[in-house]
N, CA and C atoms as a LAMMPS dump frame, in Angstrom:
ITEM: TIMESTEP
0
ITEM: NUMBER OF ATOMS
279
ITEM: BOX BOUNDS ff ff ff
-5.0000000000000000e+02 5.0000000000000000e+02
-5.0000000000000000e+02 5.0000000000000000e+02
-5.0000000000000000e+02 5.0000000000000000e+02
ITEM: ATOMS id mol type element x y z
1 1 1 N 408.555 54.941 237.387
2 1 2 C 409.97 55.496 236.72
3 1 3 C 409.391 55.961 235.932
4 2 1 N 409.513 57.191 235.242
5 2 2 C 409.465 57.767 234.231
6 2 3 C 410.374 57.819 233.159
7 3 1 N 410.091 56.419 232.089
8 3 2 C 410.51 56.305 230.862
9 3 3 C 410.697 57.289 229.632
10 4 1 N 411.39 57.41 229.066
11 4 2 C 411.091 58.529 228.022
12 4 3 C 411.322 57.621 226.505
13 5 1 N 409.93 58.161 225.112
14 5 2 C 410.346 57.336 224.019
15 5 3 C 411.639 58.046 223.156
16 6 1 N 412.666 57.168 222.608
17 6 2 C 413.498 58.284 222.187
18 6 3 C 414.137 57.447 220.772
19 7 1 N 413.777 58.013 219.9
20 7 2 C 414.179 57.544 218.349
21 7 3 C 415.438 58.337 218.328
22 8 1 N 416.273 57.036 217.913
23 8 2 C 417.51 56.535 217.961
24 8 3 C 418.019 56.909 216.19
25 9 1 N 417.356 57.124 215.03
26 9 2 C 417.551 56.898 214.06
27 9 3 C 417.213 55.489 213.199
28 10 1 N 417.244 55.573 212.172
29 10 2 C 417.032 54.579 211.057
30 10 3 C 416.078 53.452 212.107
31 11 1 N 414.992 53.468 212.247
32 11 2 C 414.257 52.66 213.076
33 11 3 C 414.088 52.367 214.124
34 12 1 N 415.508 53.068 215.046
35 12 2 C 415.399 52.181 215.872
36 12 3 C 415.218 52.975 217.28
37 13 1 N 414.531 52.606 218.588
38 13 2 C 414.047 53.396 219.121
39 13 3 C 414.537 52.945 221.129
40 14 1 N 413.999 53.625 221.761
41 14 2 C 414.349 53.415 223.133
42 14 3 C 413.815 54.12 223.759
43 15 1 N 413.493 53.491 225.013
44 15 2 C 412.681 53.557 226.435
45 15 3 C 414.056 53.819 227.095
46 16 1 N 413.8 54.97 228.105
47 16 2 C 415.358 55.581 228.977
48 16 3 C 414.914 56.906 229.602
49 17 1 N 415.327 56.36 230.447
50 17 2 C 415.583 57.274 231.811
51 17 3 C 416.571 57.226 232.154
52 18 1 N 417.079 59.16 232.057
53 18 2 C 418.367 59.732 232.228
54 18 3 C 418.278 60.505 233.487
55 19 1 N 419.562 60.75 234.471
56 19 2 C 419.292 61.113 235.728
57 19 3 C 420.8 61.85 235.503
58 20 1 N 420.966 63.387 235.757
59 20 2 C 422.133 63.997 236.015
60 20 3 C 423.175 64.09 234.485
61 21 1 N 422.135 64.12 233.631
62 21 2 C 423.163 63.812 232.183
63 21 3 C 423.233 62.287 232.049
64 22 1 N 423.296 60.935 232.739
65 22 2 C 424.213 59.798 232.867
66 22 3 C 422.529 58.839 232.397
67 23 1 N 422.823 58.29 231.297
68 23 2 C 421.484 57.475 231.326
69 23 3 C 421.505 56.006 232.588
70 24 1 N 420.472 56.079 232.989
71 24 2 C 420.415 55.001 234.382
72 24 3 C 419.681 54.071 233.782
73 25 1 N 418.681 53.967 233.28
74 25 2 C 418.146 52.543 232.646
75 25 3 C 417.532 52.551 231.097
76 26 1 N 417.486 51.698 230.546
77 26 2 C 416.843 51.664 228.612
78 26 3 C 416.761 50.367 227.86
79 27 1 N 415.994 50.325 227.295
80 27 2 C 415.37 49.413 226.673
81 27 3 C 415.45 49.861 224.844
82 28 1 N 416.575 49.131 224.106
83 28 2 C 416.787 49.526 223.094
84 28 3 C 416.073 47.879 222.252
85 29 1 N 415.127 48.929 220.993
86 29 2 C 414.831 48.247 219.705
87 29 3 C 415.303 48.588 218.554
88 30 1 N 414.984 47.392 217.284
89 30 2 C 414.496 48.18 216.033
90 30 3 C 413.355 47.588 215.797
91 31 1 N 412.401 48.665 214.556
92 31 2 C 411.019 48.14 214.365
93 31 3 C 411.382 48.181 213.294
94 32 1 N 410.59 46.488 212.669
95 32 2 C 410.555 46.353 211.509
96 32 3 C 409.759 45.931 210.779
97 33 1 N 409.152 46.268 209.794
98 33 2 C 407.503 46.478 210.184
99 33 3 C 406.507 46.586 211.387
100 34 1 N 405.198 45.74 211.761
101 34 2 C 405.194 45.832 212.983
102 34 3 C 405.529 44.721 214.06
103 35 1 N 407.188 44.209 213.441
104 35 2 C 407.964 43.504 214.636
105 35 3 C 408.446 44.172 215.559
106 36 1 N 408.913 44.207 216.996
107 36 2 C 409.901 45.556 217.549
108 36 3 C 410.513 44.299 217.823
109 37 1 N 411.968 44.363 217.227
110 37 2 C 413.573 42.992 217.843
111 37 3 C 414.12 44.013 218.85
112 38 1 N 414.096 43.448 220.013
113 38 2 C 414.509 44.368 221.24
114 38 3 C 415.798 43.441 221.279
115 39 1 N 416.677 44.677 221.592
116 39 2 C 417.901 44.315 221.133
117 39 3 C 419.429 44.159 222.285
118 40 1 N 418.657 44.957 223.308
119 40 2 C 419.515 45.503 224.776
120 40 3 C 418.461 46.06 225.797
121 41 1 N 418.717 45.615 226.841
122 41 2 C 418.397 46.442 227.95
123 41 3 C 420.068 46.446 228.968
124 42 1 N 419.709 47.803 229.537
125 42 2 C 420.558 48.199 230.275
126 42 3 C 419.985 48.756 231.673
127 43 1 N 420.618 48.424 233.041
128 43 2 C 420.216 49.288 233.84
129 43 3 C 421.895 49.114 235.12
130 44 1 N 421.468 50.801 234.879
131 44 2 C 422.672 50.815 236.282
132 44 3 C 422.994 50.355 237.104
133 45 1 N 424.182 49.73 237.835
134 45 2 C 424.236 48.672 238.747
135 45 3 C 424 48.988 240.195
136 46 1 N 423.869 51.109 240.428
137 46 2 C 422.998 50.675 242.026
138 46 3 C 421.437 50.588 241.615
139 47 1 N 420.704 50.153 240.484
140 47 2 C 419.938 50.392 240.349
141 47 3 C 419.37 48.185 239.93
142 48 1 N 419.668 47.692 240.062
143 48 2 C 419.633 46.048 239.929
144 48 3 C 419.313 45.263 240.699
145 49 1 N 418.568 44.862 240.464
146 49 2 C 418.082 44.127 241.496
147 49 3 C 416.472 44.231 241.982
148 50 1 N 416.392 45.17 241.391
149 50 2 C 415.077 46.473 242.32
150 50 3 C 413.743 46.327 241.3
151 51 1 N 414.189 45.481 240.136
152 51 2 C 413.143 45.412 239.005
153 51 3 C 412.535 46.387 237.95
154 52 1 N 413.615 47.352 237.922
155 52 2 C 414.071 47.827 236.458
156 52 3 C 414.087 47.654 235.239
157 53 1 N 414.717 46.686 235.378
158 53 2 C 414.482 46.206 233.996
159 53 3 C 413.318 45.318 233.344
160 54 1 N 412.872 44.979 234.403
161 54 2 C 410.99 44.441 234.125
162 54 3 C 410.092 45.256 233.76
163 55 1 N 410.323 46.774 234.549
164 55 2 C 409.963 47.555 234.47
165 55 3 C 410.105 48.33 232.255
166 56 1 N 411.177 48.088 232.801
167 56 2 C 411.849 48.62 230.933
168 56 3 C 411.068 48.152 230.426
169 57 1 N 410.948 46.437 230.462
170 57 2 C 410.058 45.784 229.586
171 57 3 C 408.599 45.974 229.126
172 58 1 N 408.076 45.744 230.5
173 58 2 C 406.474 46.498 230.55
174 58 3 C 406.375 47.405 230.347
175 59 1 N 407.135 47.76 229.935
176 59 2 C 406.993 49.535 229.385
177 59 3 C 406.882 49.166 227.504
178 60 1 N 407.951 48.801 227.268
179 60 2 C 407.702 48.432 225.59
180 60 3 C 407.185 47.496 225.363
181 61 1 N 406.39 46.707 226.138
182 61 2 C 405.138 45.575 225.507
183 61 3 C 403.946 46.269 225.842
184 62 1 N 404.066 47.388 226.443
185 62 2 C 403.12 48.32 226.558
186 62 3 C 402.814 49.075 225.087
187 63 1 N 403.966 49.157 224.895
188 63 2 C 404.513 49.984 223.604
189 63 3 C 403.841 49.268 222.205
190 64 1 N 404.352 48.029 222.379
191 64 2 C 404.271 47.328 221.181
192 64 3 C 402.628 47.226 221.482
193 65 1 N 401.864 46.437 222.361
194 65 2 C 400.343 46.703 222.361
195 65 3 C 399.452 47.957 221.256
196 66 1 N 400.028 48.937 222.225
197 66 2 C 399.577 50.042 221.501
198 66 3 C 399.828 50.374 220.279
199 67 1 N 400.634 49.761 219.477
200 67 2 C 400.772 50.203 217.912
201 67 3 C 400.28 48.872 217.138
202 68 1 N 400.15 47.477 218.124
203 68 2 C 399.186 45.815 217.653
204 68 3 C 400.32 45.626 217.051
205 69 1 N 401.435 45.992 217.577
206 69 2 C 403.159 44.85 217.6
207 69 3 C 403.021 44.018 217.911
208 70 1 N 404.837 43.118 217.646
209 70 2 C 404.99 42.168 218.042
210 70 3 C 406.469 42.484 218.432
211 71 1 N 406.827 41.271 219.196
212 71 2 C 408.136 41.597 219.584
213 71 3 C 408.786 40.432 219.735
214 72 1 N 410.269 40.376 219.206
215 72 2 C 410.84 39.536 218.918
216 72 3 C 412.403 39.611 219.753
217 73 1 N 412.395 38.753 220.635
218 73 2 C 413.493 38.958 221.844
219 73 3 C 415.266 38.102 221.235
220 74 1 N 415.764 39.489 221.299
221 74 2 C 417.257 39.443 221.441
222 74 3 C 418.358 39.438 222.279
223 75 1 N 417.773 40.567 222.94
224 75 2 C 418.441 40.521 224.204
225 75 3 C 418.758 39.482 225.191
226 76 1 N 419.212 38.635 225.733
227 76 2 C 419.452 37.73 226.318
228 76 3 C 418.573 38.071 227.899
229 77 1 N 418.231 38.938 227.992
230 77 2 C 417.17 39.814 229.628
231 77 3 C 415.993 39.424 228.945
232 78 1 N 415.399 39.944 227.701
233 78 2 C 413.998 39.835 227.508
234 78 3 C 413.512 37.995 226.529
235 79 1 N 414.665 37.732 226.53
236 79 2 C 414.703 36.056 226.257
237 79 3 C 413.902 35.688 227.231
238 80 1 N 415.051 35.561 228.49
239 80 2 C 414.484 34.957 229.437
240 80 3 C 413.346 35.542 229.863
241 81 1 N 412.656 36.373 230.337
242 81 2 C 411.347 37.341 230.668
243 81 3 C 410.444 36.49 229.771
244 82 1 N 410.69 36.171 228.71
245 82 2 C 409.832 35.819 227.882
246 82 3 C 409.525 34.47 228.29
247 83 1 N 410.418 33.869 228.567
248 83 2 C 410.128 31.914 229.039
249 83 3 C 409.702 31.972 230.433
250 84 1 N 410.056 33.221 231.312
251 84 2 C 409.524 33.214 232.82
252 84 3 C 407.777 33.524 233.027
253 85 1 N 407.753 34.466 232.259
254 85 2 C 406.429 34.982 232.327
255 85 3 C 405.471 34.975 231.23
256 86 1 N 404.178 34.625 231.824
257 86 2 C 403.193 34.752 230.36
258 86 3 C 403.042 35.759 230.149
259 87 1 N 403.278 36.907 231.084
260 87 2 C 402.577 38.046 230.488
261 87 3 C 402.538 38.714 228.634
262 88 1 N 403.583 38.324 228.912
263 88 2 C 404.079 38.473 227.011
264 88 3 C 403.547 37.317 225.78
265 89 1 N 402.565 37.056 226.512
266 89 2 C 402.377 35.715 225.666
267 89 3 C 401.704 36.114 223.923
268 90 1 N 401.124 37.341 224.316
269 90 2 C 400.215 37.891 222.885
270 90 3 C 401.005 38.507 222.243
271 91 1 N 402.638 38.616 222.807
272 91 2 C 403.091 39.716 221.563
273 91 3 C 404.209 39.066 221.515
274 92 1 N 404.627 37.997 221.796
275 92 2 C 405.993 37.344 221.788
276 92 3 C 406.146 36.912 220.363
277 93 1 N 406.695 36.91 219.612
278 93 2 C 407 36.173 218.071
279 93 3 C 408.493 35.41 218.594
């Protein structure tokens, strides 16, 4: 799944997938110094149950690693994923 990095303004960013002018998947965060505060994950109902939210989180985690950032989970999906998977232990705070 191709995800585009979008600058939303005021240190807010997203990885987003748009099809036919409609956002079908996104993960958003605010950058505070070297911390990404992940606030929201959205997956269109037609894509749910296909691992799309995990793909969004994986892409955001890769971005954090590229930038030497840490991630703070505020979004309920990310909180749960941080508890469930050890993949993010190196970047979560």
